C-alpha positions in Angstrom: -12.4 1.9 26.1 -15.7 0.3 27.2 -15.1 -2.7 25.0 -11.5 -3.8 24.7 -11.9 -5.7 21.4 -9.6 -4.7 18.5 -10.7 -6.3 15.3 -8.4 -6.8 12.3 -9.9 -7.4 8.9 -7.1 -7.9 6.3 -6.0 -10.4 3.6 -4.3 -13.4 5.0 -1.1 -12.6 3.2 -0.7 -9.5 5.4 -1.4 -11.3 8.7 2.4 -11.5 9.4 2.4 -7.7 9.6 -0.1 -7.8 12.4 1.2 -10.9 14.1 3.8 -9.1 16.1 1.3 -6.5 17.3 -0.8 -9.0 19.2 1.4 -9.3 22.3 1.7 -5.5 22.6 -2.1 -5.2 22.4 -2.6 -7.9 25.0 0.0 -6.3 27.3 -2.0 -3.0 27.2 -5.2 -4.8 28.2 -6.8 -5.1 24.8 -8.4 -8.2 23.3 -7.1 -8.6 19.7 -9.3 -10.4 17.1 -8.4 -11.1 13.5 -10.6 -12.4 10.7 -8.9 -15.2 8.7 -9.9 -16.6 5.3 -7.7 -19.7 5.7 -5.9 -21.7 8.3 -2.3 -21.4 7.2 -1.4 -18.7 9.7 -3.8 -19.7 12.4 -1.3 -21.4 14.7 1.2 -18.5 14.5 -1.5 -16.0 15.1 -2.8 -17.7 18.1 0.7 -18.1 19.4 1.0 -14.3 18.9 -2.0 -13.7 21.2 -4.7 -13.3 18.5 -8.2 -14.7 18.8 -9.5 -16.0 15.5 -12.7 -15.5 13.5 -13.0 -17.4 10.2 -14.3 -15.8 7.0 -16.6 -18.6 6.0 -18.3 -18.5 9.4 -19.2 -14.9 9.1 -19.6 -14.4 5.3 -21.1 -17.2 3.4 -20.2 -17.0 -0.3 -23.8 -17.4 -1.5 -25.2 -14.4 0.4 -27.8 -12.5 -1.5 -28.2 -8.8 -1.0 -31.3 -7.8 0.9 -31.0 -4.1 0.0 -30.8 -2.4 -3.3 -28.1 -0.1 -4.7 -30.6 2.8 -4.4 -31.1 2.0 -0.7 -27.3 1.9 -0.2 -27.0 5.4 -1.8 -29.7 6.6 0.6 -27.7 5.3 3.5 -24.6 7.3 2.4 -22.7 4.7 0.4 -21.5 5.2 -3.2 -21.4 1.9 -5.1 -19.1 3.4 -7.8 -16.7 4.5 -5.2 -16.8 1.2 -3.4 -16.0 -0.8 -6.6 -13.6 1.6 -8.4 -10.7 -0.7 -8.1 -12.7 -3.8 -9.2 -13.9 -1.9 -12.3 -10.3 -1.4 -13.4 -9.2 -4.9 -12.5 -11.9 -7.1 -14.1 -11.2 -5.6 -17.6 -7.5 -6.8 -17.3 -7.9 -10.1 -15.4 -4.6 -11.7 -16.5 -2.6 -8.6 -15.3 -4.4 -8.4 -11.9 -4.8 -12.1 -11.0 -1.4 -12.7 -9.4 -1.8 -9.7 -7.0 -5.5 -9.8 -6.4 -6.9 -13.4 -6.7 -10.0 -12.6 -4.7 -10.9 -9.9 -7.1 -10.4 -11.9 -10.3 -11.4 -15.4 -9.2 -14.3 -14.5 -6.9 -15.7 -11.2 -8.0 -14.9 -11.7 -11.7 -17.0 -9.0 -13.3 -18.4 -5.5 -12.6 -22.1 -6.5 -11.9 -20.9 -9.1 -9.4 -18.5 -6.5 -7.8 -21.5 -4.3 -7.1 -23.4 -7.2 -5.6 -20.4 -8.4 -3.5 -19.9 -4.8 -2.2 -23.5 -4.7 -0.9 -23.2 -8.1 0.7 -20.0 -7.0 2.4 -21.6 -3.9 3.8 -24.5 -5.9 5.2 -22.2 -8.5 6.6 -19.8 -6.0 8.3 -22.8 -4.3 9.8 -23.9 -7.5 11.4 -20.4 -8.3 12.6 -19.8 -4.9 14.1 -23.2 -4.9 15.7 -22.4 -8.1 17.6 -18.6 -7.6 18.2 -18.9 -3.9 19.0 -15.1 -3.4 18.4 -13.4 -0.4 20.0 -11.4 0.0 16.8 -11.1 -1.7 13.4 -7.7 -2.2 11.7 -7.4 -3.1 8.0 -4.9 -3.3 5.2 -4.7 -0.8 2.4 -8.5 -0.2 2.2 -8.7 0.5 -1.6 -10.1 -2.8 -2.9 -12.8 -5.2 -1.7 -13.2 -6.5 1.0 -11.0 -3.9 2.8 -12.7 -1.0 0.9 -16.0 -2.1 2.4 -14.4 -2.2 5.8 -13.3 1.4 5.5 -16.6 2.7 4.1 -18.6 0.9 6.8 -16.4 2.3 9.6 -16.7 5.8 8.2 -20.5 5.5 7.8 -21.0 4.2 11.4 -18.3 6.3 13.1 -16.3 3.2 14.2 -12.6 4.1 14.8 -10.6 3.0 11.8 -6.9 2.5 11.3 -5.4 1.6 7.9 -2.0 0.0 7.5 0.5 -0.4 4.6 4.1 -1.5 4.0 6.7 1.0 5.1 9.7 2.1 3.0 12.3 0.9 5.6 12.9 -2.9 6.2 10.7 -4.4 8.9 8.3 -1.5 9.1 4.6 -0.8 8.4 2.7 2.5 8.7 -0.7 3.3 10.0 -3.1 6.2 9.2 -6.2 7.2 11.1 -9.2 6.4 8.8 -8.4 5.6 5.2 -4.9 5.8 3.8 -3.8 9.5 3.7 -3.0 11.2 0.4 0.3 12.3 -0.9 2.9 13.7 1.5 0.6 13.4 4.4 2.5 11.1 6.7 0.7 12.4 9.8 1.4 10.7 13.0 -1.4 9.1 15.0 -1.2 12.0 17.5 -1.6 14.5 14.6 2.1 15.5 14.4 3.1 16.5 10.8 6.4 15.6 9.2 7.8 19.1 9.4 7.4 19.3 13.2 10.9 19.9 14.6 13.0 17.0 15.7 15.1 17.1 18.9 18.9 16.9 18.6 19.1 13.1 19.3 16.4 12.4 16.7 18.2 14.6 14.1 21.5 12.9 14.7 19.8 9.4 14.5 18.2 10.4 11.1 21.6 11.3 9.7 23.2 8.1 11.0 20.4 6.1 9.6 20.8 7.7 6.2 24.5 6.7 6.2 23.8 3.2 7.2 20.9 2.9 4.8 23.1 3.7 1.9 25.8 1.4 3.1 23.3 -1.5 3.5 21.6 -0.8 0.1 18.2 -2.2 1.0 15.8 -2.6 -1.8 12.6 -4.4 -2.6 13.6 -4.5 -6.3 15.7 -7.3 -7.8 19.3 -6.6 -7.0 21.7 -7.6 -9.7 25.5 -7.0 -9.9 27.0 -3.9 -8.1 28.9 -1.7 -10.6 30.8 1.6 -10.5 29.3 4.6 -12.3 31.8 4.2 -15.1 30.9 0.5 -15.6 27.2 1.3 -15.6 27.6 3.9 -18.3 29.8 1.5 -20.3 27.3 -1.4 -19.9 24.3 0.9 -20.8 26.2 2.4 -23.8 25.9 5.9 -22.3 28.5 8.3 -23.7 30.4 10.6 -21.4 28.7 13.6 -23.0 25.2 12.2 -22.4 22.9 12.6 -19.4 21.4 9.4 -18.0 17.7 9.3 -17.0 16.4 6.2 -15.0 12.8 5.2 -15.0 11.8 2.4 -12.5 8.8 0.3 -13.6 6.0 -0.4 -11.2 3.3 -3.1 -11.4 0.3 -1.5 -13.1 -2.1 -3.3 -10.6 -0.6 -1.5 -7.7 -3.5 0.3 -5.9 -1.4 3.5 -5.8 -1.5 3.4 -9.6 -5.1 2.2 -10.2 -6.6 4.6 -7.7 -3.9 7.4 -7.5 -2.5 7.8 -10.9 -4.9 9.5 -13.3 -2.5 9.9 -16.3 0.2 7.3 -16.1 -1.8 4.1 -15.9 0.8 1.7 -17.5 4.5 1.5 -17.8 4.3 1.7 -21.6 2.3 4.9 -21.5 4.8 6.4 -18.9 7.9 5.5 -20.9 6.4 7.1 -24.1 5.5 10.2 -22.1 9.1 10.4 -20.8 10.5 10.0 -24.3 8.2 12.7 -25.6 9.3 15.1 -22.9 13.0 14.3 -23.4 12.6 14.9 -27.2 11.3 18.4 -26.4 14.2 19.4 -24.1 17.2 17.3 -25.0 18.8 15.1 -27.6 21.6 14.3 -25.2 19.8 12.1 -22.6 19.7 8.3 -22.6 16.8 6.6 -20.9 17.3 3.5 -18.9 14.2 1.6 -18.0 14.5 -0.7 -14.9 11.9 -3.5 -15.0 10.0 -4.5 -11.9 10.7 -8.0 -10.6 7.3 -9.1 -11.6 7.5 -7.8 -15.2 7.2 -10.3 -17.9 9.2 -11.0 -21.1 6.3 -9.6 -23.1 6.5 -6.3 -21.2 10.2 -6.1 -21.8 9.7 -6.6 -25.5 6.9 -4.0 -25.6 9.1 -1.4 -23.8 12.1 -2.2 -26.0 9.9 -1.5 -29.1 8.9 1.9 -27.6 12.3 3.0 -26.5 14.2 1.9 -29.7 17.7 3.4 -29.9 16.9 6.1 -27.3 17.8 3.9 -24.4 17.9 0.4 -22.8 15.5 -1.9 -20.9 17.2 -3.8 -18.0 16.0 -6.6 -15.8 18.3 -7.8 -12.9 21.6 -7.4 -14.7 22.7 -4.4 -12.6 21.9 -3.6 -9.0 19.3 -0.9 -8.6 21.5 1.2 -6.4 24.4 1.1 -9.0 21.9 2.5 -11.5 20.7 5.1 -9.0 24.3 6.2 -8.4 25.0 6.6 -12.1 21.7 8.4 -12.9 21.4 12.2 -13.4 17.7 12.0 -12.8 15.4 9.3 -11.5 11.7 9.1 -12.6 9.0 7.1 -10.8 5.3 7.1 -10.8 5.1 6.5 -7.0 7.4 3.5 -6.6 9.5 3.0 -3.5 12.5 3.4 -5.8 11.8 7.2 -5.5 12.4 6.9 -1.8 15.6 4.9 -2.3 16.8 7.5 -4.8 16.2 10.3 -2.4 18.2 8.5 0.3 21.1 8.5 -2.2 20.8 12.3 -2.8 19.4 11.9 -6.3 17.0 14.4 -8.0 13.7 12.6 -8.5 10.6 13.4 -10.6 7.5 11.9 -9.2 4.6 11.4 -11.7 1.8 10.3 -9.3 0.9 11.3 -5.8 3.3 9.7 -3.3 3.7 10.0 0.5 7.5 10.6 0.1 6.9 13.5 -2.4 7.9 16.2 0.1 8.2 19.7 -1.3 11.8 20.8 -1.7 13.0 17.2 -2.0 11.5 16.1 -5.3 9.8 17.6 -8.3 6.3 16.5 -9.2 4.8 16.2 -12.7 1.3 14.8 -12.2 0.2 15.6 -15.7 2.2 15.2 -19.0 2.5 18.9 -19.5 4.5 19.2 -16.3 7.0 16.5 -17.2 9.2 18.3 -19.7 9.7 21.5 -17.4 10.6 19.2 -14.4 13.1 17.2 -16.4 14.6 20.4 -17.9 15.1 21.9 -14.4 17.0 18.8 -13.2 19.1 18.2 -16.4 20.1 21.9 -16.4 21.1 21.6 -12.7 18.5 24.2 -11.7 17.1 21.9 -9.0 18.8 19.9 -6.3 17.0 18.0 -3.5 17.2 19.7 -0.1 18.7 16.9 2.0 18.1 18.8 5.3 14.3 18.6 4.6 14.7 14.9 3.7 16.6 14.2 6.9 13.8 15.9 8.8 11.3 13.7 7.0 13.3 10.5 7.8 13.4 11.4 11.4 9.7 11.9 11.4 9.2 8.4 9.8 11.6 6.8 12.3 10.2 8.2 15.5 6.6 9.2 14.8 5.1 7.3 11.8 6.6 3.9 10.9 5.8 1.0 13.2 8.7 -1.5 13.6 7.7 -5.1 13.2 9.4 -8.4 12.4 7.7 -8.5 9.0 10.4 -8.3 6.2 8.9 -7.4 2.8 11.4 -8.7 0.2 14.4 -7.0 1.7 17.7 -8.8 2.1 18.2 -10.1 5.6 21.6 -8.5 5.9 20.2 -5.0 5.1 17.2 -5.6 7.5 19.5 -6.7 10.3 21.8 -3.7 9.9 18.9 -1.2 10.1 17.1 -3.0 12.9 19.4 -1.1 15.3 17.2 2.0 14.6 14.0 0.3 15.6 12.2 2.0 18.5 8.8 1.5 20.3 7.6 5.1 20.0 5.1 4.5 17.3 3.9 1.2 18.7 3.3 2.8 22.1 1.5 5.7 20.4 -0.7 3.2 18.5 -1.6 1.4 21.8 -2.4 4.7 23.5 -4.7 5.8 20.6 -6.5 2.4 20.6 -7.0 2.5 24.3 -8.8 5.8 23.9 -11.0 4.4 21.1 -14.5 3.1 21.7 -17.4 1.7 19.8 -20.0 4.4 19.0 -22.8 4.7 21.5 -25.3 5.6 18.8 -24.8 2.6 16.4 -27.7 2.5 13.9 -29.7 -0.6 14.9 -32.1 -0.4 11.9 -29.6 -0.6 9.0 -31.1 -3.8 7.5 -34.7 -3.3 6.5 -35.4 -7.0 6.1 -33.6 -10.2 7.1 -30.7 -11.0 4.8 -31.7 -13.6 2.2 -29.7 -16.7 2.5 -31.1 -19.2 0.0 -28.5 -20.8 -2.3 -28.3 -19.5 -5.8 -29.2 -21.9 -8.6 -26.7 -20.2 -11.0 -23.7 -22.5 -10.9 -21.5 -19.8 -12.4 -22.0 -17.8 -9.2 -21.4 -20.6 -6.8 -18.1 -21.2 -5.0 -16.8 -24.3 -3.3 -17.8 -24.5 0.3 -20.8 -22.2 0.0 -22.9 -22.2 3.1 -26.6 -22.0 3.3 -27.0 -19.7 6.3 -25.5 -16.6 7.7 -24.5 -16.8 11.3 -26.9 -14.9 13.5 -26.0 -13.0 16.7 -25.9 -16.1 18.9 -23.8 -18.0 16.4 -21.3 -15.1 16.3 -21.2 -14.8 20.0 -20.2 -18.4 20.3 -17.2 -17.6 18.0 -16.3 -14.7 20.3 -15.5 -16.3 23.6 -16.1 -13.8 26.2 
């Protein structure tokens, strides 16, 4: 590592995930920097060892692109790929606003998304040229600005690491480069999930599985815990009927927008499940579990679709009570699928998911595959191989998930109980990998053909409060980065 700067570019809401990593990076001799859009977390970040750069100092809102889309293509960037998420979001602003305010309130429409993408590429180029980070860390990487971070690092061969929420309380995970695709939980040293565990790790995975089920951690609204019989009574499921459970997922989840080609909405998915059940069985009742962020309107739409074939539930019953009573659990790629697997339940996964390990779940990525998958489970022709699942859990615990103090909507009691399994293996591995990273020696110094235009726009509809009239040049940025 010729330059020891580690640069984090992530939405402010995810800064708590990185906050606990700062002391570890500093202890290893690295200089951690983080780009912040606001000041709410600045004090805690600095206390955690982070140096701060502020968004408005590096990226003025009124920046005008100095290169064309055609030039961007020539340099290896694809504008459609860069703005795929934004294209889906801006046509449904009310649905996406709560989860992606930057996309809806600042980008606003598809032409502006293309313009913003170009400006971000230009700005990251200038920032990287001056900072010369040994590695760049970002969050998710599937929407702007993080999508531009990923594409810029890939284009200029800057070591990139992408993070997301883990499935266990107080964990996040990290992939080299962009987020890996389905069932590719590859450790930073290249180890795959099916690499053998040692005896201690295998025993710990089994103990964790038992404690996990006892603690009943879930990110989904919890409700009242009931027995199997009480669940069937409350859901009006006859003893002779099978019970299928579908867990809703927010449609603006990037895993759905980017990774689910067929099941784009909960309504479409419920209809597809009903169609499949009609083909194979008249003896299965469908229970739809709403997501905590689902609205009354969504519940009413789903109730209209499901009719007398089932029931739509909010937080009346604890998720794990529903899982225990279900004969089959169906998810797009929700974490509920992970929770169901930990409770030994057969799961059908409708969209690519990292936990969709062969032998543990059935996948039905297209509607034609759904009825055969449900038939196998309802006829007891498929049961999950829990030895494979235990192997996968051990891999997550010791090689893949990074234990942090960030708790993402889990109950504190559950998080505390499972904290006993926290280990520093993956954190140490991340530090080792970062220490071996370096800024590319052949960084293209001629990316920008002309100076970036910085004149303010006269179009008031494109102006944002706090717009600046100039982009920081090299000397200005260096003042921000105290050597």
